[in-house]
C-alpha positions in Angstrom: 139.2 114.3 160.8 139.7 111.9 163.5 136.8 113.5 165.0 134.2 113.1 162.2 131.0 111.2 163.1 129.5 109.2 160.2 125.3 109.3 160.3 122.9 107.2 159.0 119.4 107.7 158.9 116.0 107.9 156.9 114.6 110.8 155.8 111.3 112.2 153.9 111.0 114.4 151.1 109.9 117.6 151.9 108.6 119.2 148.6 108.2 122.8 148.7 104.5 124.6 148.3 105.6 125.9 145.1 105.2 122.4 143.7 101.5 122.6 143.2 102.2 125.7 140.9 104.6 123.8 139.0 101.2 121.2 138.8 99.1 123.6 137.3 100.7 126.1 135.5 103.7 123.9 133.8 102.1 120.7 133.3 99.1 122.3 131.3 99.8 123.9 127.7 97.6 127.0 127.8 94.3 128.2 129.6 92.0 126.8 127.0 93.8 123.4 127.8 93.4 124.2 131.5 89.4 124.8 130.6 89.1 121.4 128.5 90.9 119.2 131.3 88.0 120.9 133.8 85.7 119.7 131.4 86.7 116.4 131.0 86.8 116.2 135.1 82.7 116.8 134.9 82.9 113.9 132.2 84.4 111.7 135.3 81.9 113.1 137.6 79.3 111.3 135.5 78.1 114.6 134.5 75.5 114.9 131.6 75.6 119.0 131.3 78.8 121.3 131.9 79.0 124.8 131.7 81.8 127.2 131.1 80.6 131.2 131.7 82.8 133.9 130.9 81.9 136.7 133.3 83.2 140.4 133.3 85.4 140.2 130.0 85.2 144.1 129.7 85.9 144.9 133.6 89.3 144.9 135.5 88.4 141.3 136.9 87.3 138.7 134.5 86.3 135.8 135.8 85.9 131.8 134.7 82.8 129.5 136.2 82.8 125.9 135.5 79.6 123.9 136.8 78.7 120.5 135.8 75.7 118.6 137.0 77.7 115.8 138.1 77.8 113.3 141.1 79.7 116.0 143.2 81.8 115.3 146.4 81.5 114.7 150.2 83.6 116.4 152.3 85.5 113.0 152.9 86.2 112.7 148.9 87.3 116.4 148.9 89.5 115.5 152.2 91.2 112.3 151.0 91.1 112.4 147.2 90.8 116.0 145.7 92.8 117.3 148.0 95.6 114.3 147.9 97.9 115.4 144.6 98.4 112.2 142.3 95.9 110.3 144.2 95.2 106.9 142.0 91.8 106.2 142.8 91.0 106.9 139.4 93.8 104.9 138.0 92.7 101.8 140.4 88.8 102.0 139.1 89.6 102.1 135.3 92.4 99.2 135.8 89.5 96.8 137.8 87.0 98.5 135.1 84.5 99.7 137.3 81.9 101.8 135.6 80.3 104.4 136.5 76.3 104.6 136.8 76.2 106.1 133.4 79.0 103.5 132.0 82.0 105.2 132.0 85.7 104.7 132.8 87.4 107.9 134.4 89.7 109.3 131.6 92.2 110.5 134.6 94.7 108.4 135.7 97.3 110.8 137.1 96.1 112.6 139.5 97.0 116.1 138.9 94.3 117.7 136.4 92.5 119.8 138.9 96.0 121.8 139.1 94.8 123.0 135.8 92.4 125.2 137.5 96.2 127.3 138.8 96.8 128.0 135.0 93.9 130.1 135.3 94.0 132.2 138.1 95.3 132.8 141.8 91.7 132.3 143.6 89.4 129.7 143.4 86.2 128.9 145.2 85.5 125.6 144.6 81.3 124.4 145.7 80.2 120.7 145.6 77.7 118.6 146.8 76.9 115.0 146.8 73.6 113.3 147.2 72.3 113.0 150.4 75.2 115.5 151.6 75.8 119.1 152.8 77.3 121.6 150.1 81.3 121.8 150.7 83.3 124.6 150.0 86.4 124.9 149.6 88.5 128.6 149.0 92.0 128.3 147.8 94.5 131.8 147.0 97.2 130.3 145.1 99.4 133.2 145.7 99.2 132.3 149.5 99.8 128.9 149.2 103.2 129.1 147.2 104.8 131.5 149.6 104.6 128.9 152.1 107.9 127.5 152.6 106.6 123.6 152.9 103.8 121.9 151.3 102.6 120.8 154.8 102.4 124.4 155.6 100.1 125.1 152.6 96.4 124.7 154.2 93.3 125.5 153.0 90.1 126.0 154.8 87.2 123.1 154.1 83.6 124.0 155.2 80.0 122.7 154.6 77.3 124.5 154.6 73.6 124.1 153.6 72.7 123.9 150.2 73.2 127.3 148.3 74.1 126.8 144.9 72.8 123.1 144.3 69.5 122.5 146.1 66.9 120.5 146.6 68.2 116.8 145.6 70.8 118.3 142.9 74.4 117.8 143.1 77.2 118.7 141.0 80.5 120.7 141.1 81.3 124.8 140.3 84.5 126.1 140.2 84.6 129.8 140.3 88.2 131.0 139.0 89.1 134.6 139.7 92.2 137.0 139.7 93.0 135.3 136.0 96.4 135.2 134.5 94.9 136.3 131.2 92.6 139.2 131.8 91.8 140.1 128.1 89.9 137.6 126.1 89.3 138.5 122.8 86.5 137.4 120.3 89.0 135.2 118.1 90.4 133.4 121.9 86.7 133.0 123.1 85.9 131.2 119.8 88.7 129.1 119.9 87.9 128.1 123.3 84.2 127.4 122.2 85.4 125.1 119.7 87.6 123.1 121.8 85.3 122.7 124.4 82.6 121.6 122.1 85.2 119.2 120.4 85.3 117.0 123.7 83.1 114.7 122.1 83.2 112.9 119.1 80.6 114.2 116.5 80.7 111.4 114.5 79.8 108.8 116.9 76.7 107.9 118.8 76.7 107.6 122.9 75.0 105.7 124.9 75.1 108.2 127.3 74.9 112.0 126.9 77.6 114.9 127.7 77.3 118.2 126.6 79.6 120.6 127.5 78.4 124.8 126.5 80.8 127.7 126.9 78.4 131.1 127.5 80.0 134.5 127.5 78.0 137.0 129.3 79.0 140.2 128.2 79.3 139.4 124.5 77.0 136.6 123.5 77.0 138.1 119.9 80.7 136.3 119.9 79.8 132.8 119.6 76.8 133.4 117.1 77.1 132.3 113.3 79.6 130.0 114.0 79.0 127.1 111.7 77.9 123.8 113.0 80.4 120.7 111.8 77.0 118.8 110.8 76.0 120.9 108.2 79.5 121.4 107.0 80.2 117.6 106.6 77.3 117.6 104.3 79.1 119.7 102.1 82.2 116.8 101.7 82.3 115.3 98.4 83.7 112.0 100.1 83.0 110.2 102.9 85.1 107.0 104.2 84.1 105.1 107.6 86.3 102.1 108.6 86.6 99.6 111.0 89.8 97.4 112.4 89.0 94.9 115.1 91.2 92.0 115.8 93.0 92.5 112.9 89.7 92.2 110.7 89.6 95.6 108.4 86.1 96.6 107.1 85.5 100.1 104.8 83.1 102.1 103.2 83.8 104.9 100.6 81.4 106.9 99.0 81.9 109.9 96.5 78.7 112.1 96.4 79.0 113.2 92.7 79.0 117.0 91.2 75.5 116.9 89.3 76.7 120.5 88.1 79.7 118.7 85.8 77.8 115.9 85.3 79.6 114.0 87.2 78.2 110.9 89.0 78.7 109.7 92.6 80.6 106.4 93.1 80.4 103.9 96.3 82.9 101.2 97.1 83.6 98.9 100.0 85.3 96.1 101.4 85.5 93.4 104.0 87.9 90.8 105.0 90.8 92.5 102.7 93.6 92.7 105.1 95.0 96.1 105.9 98.1 97.1 104.4 100.6 99.2 106.5 103.1 102.4 105.1 106.8 101.0 104.9 109.0 101.2 107.2 110.6 104.7 107.5 114.0 105.3 108.8 115.1 109.5 109.2 118.6 110.4 109.5 120.5 113.3 111.7 119.8 115.7 109.2 115.7 114.9 109.2 116.3 113.0 106.0 114.7 109.8 105.0 116.8 106.8 104.1 116.4 103.8 102.8 115.5 101.0 105.1 117.6 98.0 105.8 116.4 95.1 103.5 117.6 92.4 105.5 115.1 94.0 108.0 111.8 92.0 107.4 108.5 94.7 107.8 105.3 93.8 108.5 103.3 94.6 105.5 99.4 93.8 107.0 97.5 94.3 110.2 97.4 91.3 112.4 95.7 90.6 115.9 98.5 90.8 117.3 99.7 93.8 115.7 96.5 95.4 117.2 97.6 94.3 121.1 97.3 97.3 123.1 95.5 99.3 121.0 92.1 97.7 120.9 89.3 98.0 118.1 89.3 101.4 116.1 86.5 103.1 114.1 87.3 105.8 111.7 85.0 108.6 110.0 86.7 110.9 107.6 84.9 113.8 105.3 87.1 115.2 102.9 86.3 118.2 100.6 87.4 120.0 97.3 89.0 123.1 97.5 89.8 123.3 94.2 88.3 126.8 93.0 86.4 125.0 90.2 84.7 123.2 92.8 84.1 125.9 95.5 82.7 128.1 93.2 79.8 125.6 92.7 79.2 125.6 96.6 77.8 128.4 98.1 79.3 129.6 101.7 82.7 128.5 100.4 84.6 131.1 102.4 82.8 129.7 105.5 83.8 125.8 104.4 87.6 126.9 103.4 88.0 129.1 107.1 86.6 126.2 109.0 89.1 123.9 107.6 91.6 126.1 108.1 91.0 126.1 111.7 89.4 122.6 112.2 91.0 120.2 109.5 92.8 117.1 110.6 92.0 113.8 112.3 91.3 113.6 115.9 91.9 110.8 117.8 88.1 110.0 120.4 88.4 107.2 123.4 85.1 106.2 124.6 83.6 109.3 122.5 85.8 111.6 124.7 88.5 113.5 122.9 92.4 112.9 123.5 94.0 116.4 123.1 95.7 118.2 121.0 95.0 115.4 118.2 93.7 117.9 115.3 94.5 120.8 116.9 96.0 123.5 114.5 99.7 123.2 114.0 99.6 118.7 115.2 100.2 116.9 112.2 100.8 113.4 113.9 99.8 111.8 110.9 102.3 113.8 108.4 99.6 114.2 106.0 101.2 117.3 104.9 104.5 116.1 104.3 102.8 113.1 102.6 100.7 115.6 100.3 103.8 117.3 99.5 105.3 114.2 98.1 102.4 112.9 96.1 100.0 116.1 95.5 97.7 114.4 93.0 96.6 111.3 95.6 97.3 112.2 99.1 95.0 114.5 101.2 96.1 117.3 103.0 94.6 118.3 107.3 93.1 121.5 105.5 90.7 119.3 103.4 89.4 116.8 105.8 87.2 116.5 109.0 88.0 113.3 110.7 87.3 111.2 113.9 89.5 108.0 115.2 87.3 106.5 118.0 89.1 103.8 120.6 88.0 102.1 123.7 89.1 103.1 126.7 88.9 100.1 128.3 91.1 98.2 125.2 93.5 100.5 124.3 95.9 100.1 127.5 99.1 100.5 126.1 98.4 103.9 124.9 98.9 106.2 128.0 98.3 110.0 127.9 101.2 112.5 128.7 101.1 114.0 132.0 101.3 117.3 130.1 97.8 116.5 128.3 99.1 116.7 124.9 98.8 113.3 123.2 100.0 109.5 124.3 103.1 108.9 125.0 105.1 107.7 121.8 105.9 104.3 123.2 105.7 101.0 120.6 101.8 100.9 120.6 101.3 104.7 119.6 103.7 103.8 116.6 101.7 100.8 115.4 98.4 102.9 116.3 99.7 105.5 113.6 100.9 103.4 111.0 97.6 101.6 111.2 95.5 104.8 110.6 98.1 105.8 107.8 97.3 102.7 106.1 93.4 103.0 106.3 93.7 106.8 105.1 95.8 105.4 102.4 92.7 103.3 101.0 90.8 106.4 101.2 93.1 108.3 99.2 93.7 105.3 96.5 89.7 105.4 96.2 89.2 109.3 96.0 92.3 109.6 93.5 90.1 107.8 91.1 87.1 109.8 91.3 89.3 113.3 91.7 90.9 112.6 88.1 87.1 112.6 86.7 86.6 116.1 88.4 90.2 117.0 86.6 89.5 116.1 83.4 86.2 118.4 83.4 87.5 121.3 85.2 90.9 121.2 84.0 90.8 119.3 80.6 91.6 122.3 78.4 94.7 122.8 80.4 98.3 122.3 79.4 99.9 120.1 81.9 103.4 121.2 81.5 102.5 124.9 81.9 100.3 124.2 85.2 102.8 122.0 86.8 106.2 122.8 85.6 106.3 126.1 83.2 104.0 128.1 85.7 106.1 127.2 89.0 109.4 127.7 87.0 108.0 131.5 86.3 107.2 131.9 90.1 110.7 130.1 91.1 112.7 132.5 88.9 110.4 135.8 90.7 111.4 134.5 94.2 115.1 134.2 93.2 115.2 137.6 91.9 113.1 139.0 95.1 115.7 136.9 97.6 118.4 138.2 95.5 119.8 134.7 94.3 119.1 134.9 90.5 123.1 134.6 90.2 123.0 130.9 91.7 119.2 129.7 90.2 118.7 131.5 86.6 121.3 129.6 84.8 119.8 126.1 86.0 116.0 127.4 85.3 117.3 127.6 82.0 119.0 124.1 81.9 115.7 123.0 83.0 113.6 124.9 80.9 115.6 123.5 77.7 116.3 119.8 79.0 112.2 119.7 79.3 111.7 120.9 76.2 113.7 118.6 74.6 112.3 115.9 76.6 109.0 116.6 75.4 110.0 116.8 71.9 112.0 113.2 72.2 108.7 111.6 73.7 106.6 112.9 71.3 108.5 111.8 68.4 108.7 108.4 69.9 104.6 108.3 69.6 103.6 108.9 73.1 100.6 111.5 74.3 101.5 114.2 75.9 100.4 111.8 79.4 104.2 110.4 78.9 105.6 112.9 80.7 103.6 112.6 83.8 106.5 111.0 85.7 108.7 113.6 84.7 106.2 116.7 85.7 106.0 114.7 89.1 109.9 114.5 90.0 110.5 118.2 88.4 107.3 119.2 90.2 108.5 117.9 93.6 112.2 119.2 93.0 110.7 123.2 92.3 108.4 123.0 95.4 111.6 122.1 97.4 113.8 124.4 96.2 111.3 127.3 95.9 110.7 126.5 100.1 114.5 127.1 100.6 113.7 130.3 98.9 111.6 131.1 101.2 113.2 129.9 103.9 116.7 132.1 103.5 118.5 129.1 102.8 122.0 129.6 102.6 122.7 130.5 98.8 124.9 127.4 98.5 122.7 125.3 99.5 120.1 126.6 97.3 122.6 125.9 94.9 122.6 122.3 95.5 119.4 121.6 95.4 118.8 123.6 92.1 121.8 121.1 90.5 120.0 118.0 92.1 116.5 119.1 90.1 118.5 119.1 87.3 120.3 116.0 87.8 116.7 114.6 87.7 115.9 115.7 84.1 119.5 114.4 83.5 118.6 110.9 84.6 115.0 111.0 82.5 117.1 112.0 79.3 118.9 108.7 79.9 116.4 106.5 80.1 115.3 108.1 77.0 118.7 107.6 75.3 118.4 103.8 76.4 115.4 103.5 74.5 117.2 103.0 71.2 115.9 99.5 69.8 118.1 96.8 68.5 117.7 92.8 68.5 117.8 91.1 71.9 117.0 87.9 73.4 114.2 87.5 75.6 115.3 84.2 77.2 118.8 86.7 78.1 116.6 89.4 79.7 114.8 87.1 81.9 117.9 85.5 82.7 119.2 88.7 84.1 115.7 89.7 85.9 116.3 86.1 87.8 120.1 86.8 88.6 119.4 90.4 89.7 116.9 89.2 91.7 118.6 85.8 93.3 119.1 87.7 97.0 115.7 89.1 96.9 113.9 85.6 95.9 115.8 84.0 99.2 115.1 87.0 101.5 111.4 86.6 100.8 111.1 83.1 100.7 110.0 83.1 97.0 110.2 79.9 95.1 111.0 80.6 91.0 109.6 78.3 88.3 111.1 79.8 84.8 110.3 77.2 82.2 111.3 79.7 79.4 115.0 79.7 81.2 115.5 75.7 80.5 118.1 74.6 78.0 115.6 73.0 75.9 113.3 75.9 75.6 113.6 77.8 72.4 114.5 81.8 72.2 113.3 84.5 70.4 114.6 87.5 69.5 112.7 91.0 69.3 113.7 94.9 68.8 113.1 96.6 71.7 115.5 98.5 74.0 116.7 96.0 76.5 117.8 98.4 79.2 113.6 99.5 79.1 112.4 95.9 79.2 114.5 95.0 81.8 113.4 98.0 83.9 110.1 96.8 83.2 109.9 93.3 84.3 111.8 94.4 87.7 109.2 96.9 88.3 106.5 94.0 87.8 108.9 91.5 90.2 109.3 93.8 92.9 105.1 94.2 92.8 105.0 90.2 93.0 107.2 90.3 95.8 105.4 92.9 97.9 102.2 91.3 97.1 103.3 87.7 98.2 104.2 88.9 101.4 100.5 90.4 101.9 98.7 87.3 100.8 101.3 84.9 102.6 102.7 86.7 106.1 104.9 83.8 107.1 107.5 82.6 104.6 107.4 79.3 103.0 106.8 77.5 100.3 103.5 79.2 99.2 104.9 82.0 97.7 105.7 81.4 93.9 106.7 83.5 91.1 106.5 82.3 87.0 108.3 83.6 84.2 107.6 82.3 80.6 107.7 83.2 77.0 105.2 81.9 74.8 103.4 82.6 71.4 100.5 82.2 70.2 100.5 83.1 66.7 103.6 83.7 64.3 103.5 87.2 64.7 103.7 87.8 68.4 105.7 86.8 71.5 104.6 87.1 75.1 106.9 87.3 78.2 104.5 86.3 80.8 104.7 87.1 85.0 102.8 85.0 87.4 102.4 84.7 91.0 100.2 83.1 93.5 99.4 86.4 95.3 96.3 88.5 95.8 95.8 89.6 92.0 94.5 92.6 91.0 91.5 94.3 92.7 91.0 97.0 90.0 90.9 97.1 86.1 94.0 97.1 83.9 93.3 100.9 82.7 93.5 101.7 86.2 96.4 99.9 87.2 98.5 101.3 84.6 97.3 104.8 85.2 100.0 107.2 86.7 100.3 107.3 90.6 97.6 104.8 91.2 98.7 101.9 93.6 96.9 100.1 96.2 100.1 100.0 98.1 100.4 102.0 101.2 102.3 105.4 99.8 103.5 103.7 96.5 104.1 106.2 93.9 102.1 104.0 91.4 104.7 104.2 88.8 105.7 100.7 87.7 103.2 99.2 85.6 102.8 102.6 84.3 106.4 102.6 83.2 106.1 98.8 82.1 102.9 100.3 79.7 105.0 102.9 78.6 108.0 100.6 77.6 105.7 98.6 76.0 104.4 101.4 74.0 107.8 102.6 72.7 108.9 98.9 71.9 105.5 99.0 69.7 104.0 96.2 71.6 101.5 96.2 74.6 100.9 95.1 78.0 97.9 92.5 78.8 96.7 90.8 82.0 95.1 87.8 81.1 93.7 85.2 83.0 96.0 82.6 84.5 93.6 79.7 82.3 94.2 82.2 79.0 98.0 82.2 79.5 98.1 78.2 79.9 99.5 78.8 83.4 99.7 75.7 85.8 96.5 75.8 88.3 98.9 77.5 91.4 99.4 81.0 89.8 95.6 82.4 90.4 96.9 85.8 91.3 98.0 88.5 88.7 98.8 87.6 85.7 101.0 90.2 83.5 102.5 89.8 79.8 104.4 92.2 77.9 103.6 91.3 74.2 106.1 92.0 71.5 105.6 91.8 67.7 108.0 89.7 65.7 109.1 90.3 62.4 109.8 87.0 60.3 112.0 86.9 57.8 110.9 86.1 54.1 112.1 82.5 53.1 
């Protein structure tokens, strides 16, 4: 130990040659994505046309050729930039906002996209020519290179020659890939490759320049025949929604084409300057379940200029189809439409009109559309009914950074805000679409029993599914309980004088429970888990039964109910910074007693107060003295009395019959049951829900937002 000498010296990293293999083969997910990257490189080279050719697919040695008419490269550029992994010249060019002659900013920024070619094959020949230069040729055998011990030993031959490929004044780059890793390219894979290449440019936005990628399959040109054109198919979409968001200013245009064969007229709507509402914050526990957010943590309700920092302006276009059998039967080529949507449905993302992969690909549900559809099937859209594109500015979306593996953006704060903004815009489409979709359902399914369509038939399928998976013992007794409870509930509500629509809330919850239970069985979940989920479904019905039991009428004090509403929400009044004006609760104000269910009336009023808190946050983003809620008891005649709740929020955008319709809500991801519930309660109480103007209700001038009156009949005693 005493003879040992301590040492200190500097040493450079000495990467092994196989790092080139890692850069190409392991950073790029698939051969199709590798081709996609090479096509993007052609865009950066200011090409107008790029052709991908598949040759010799029926031979033992197929090849891939990618050729563009871009600026090409000189020998110095190949040597000093192309041959330098992770060179930052494109990143510097983008940061400095240096655009090409065609006005483009470079898409590449990490300097590793050129190694995507190694994902395709072991041998490449690169031929490139810049203006006024000789052709430069590079031949690379990747197998030889990665066998070298160190990267410094992995040398390749660069040479120049008289132009042979790019003659005359032509410029560009050609890459020939041989000794392919995947030698078998079948028809389905080729068609997917074509879809991927041609989708690189946004189909819904006009470009100031031209960039046209093309796929050629020399041995099998028939493989690309009869491919549907997206522009032809979007003409079949019943709904079109176009929106823009710039510095927090939200504008949108909605169009429903109508269905003349069913006698359903079209409808359009638009809005400018109305704030874009954000979906609520969601938190997920370790098991993947959604949990309630912390009410002490304020969440932003609307999009502001500051919220869009690092994202920049957004333009979105969504075309939505109707895949119900009754509607598709009225259209020709409906099988082509469905097949195209199955493969291409979703919302893609573009920057400067060039696609950011892999948003909108099969299997990528970056907006959670399918999950949202499961939770609210009558309103929300799923990926397989929409063709959508969202366009960003490459120059202004500075905080949206693409992952090194080319599969979307880094999931930082800007990306989370971007995703919430798009989800909020889609919610506006879904709200408008539901109005017209309900009209279609009224025509195509007007004779259908909602109980059979939404509950009985799914339960019958669930019974068969349980039998097939040998779970009858666990599931069958609970299915019988569900059927019995449903029948009793239907009878109870009908005796109360309510229409079949009064079961809509129950249907919605039970239908969702049946779907969850069916999914658990199909995925071979543990029988104990299946039993727990089935019992949870029974508890949902028990809860609604309890609600009906609470509906028994007796004489109640309206002043007492309003006092309960105030006391229950005292913490929320403070949290939201809302000032309550309640003259009805003052000592000198007369009380009125009505025959009603105190529990149901209390629930209805709490729903209304909850809506008021939300919309006051929207109207007044900064908590101050501007947020007001008003509660009063008044009577215009001796036979009726009204409890009125008012606020100074944005008020209602829609007619009363629409806002009280089940599952209609302008709150992003709102259930749309609050005012429906309140209306239902008033029907059961023998009264009605009204939406008077502020002046008609005799309110102070500042209460010019939402005004809702619960009008009760009053039975006067004979003198």
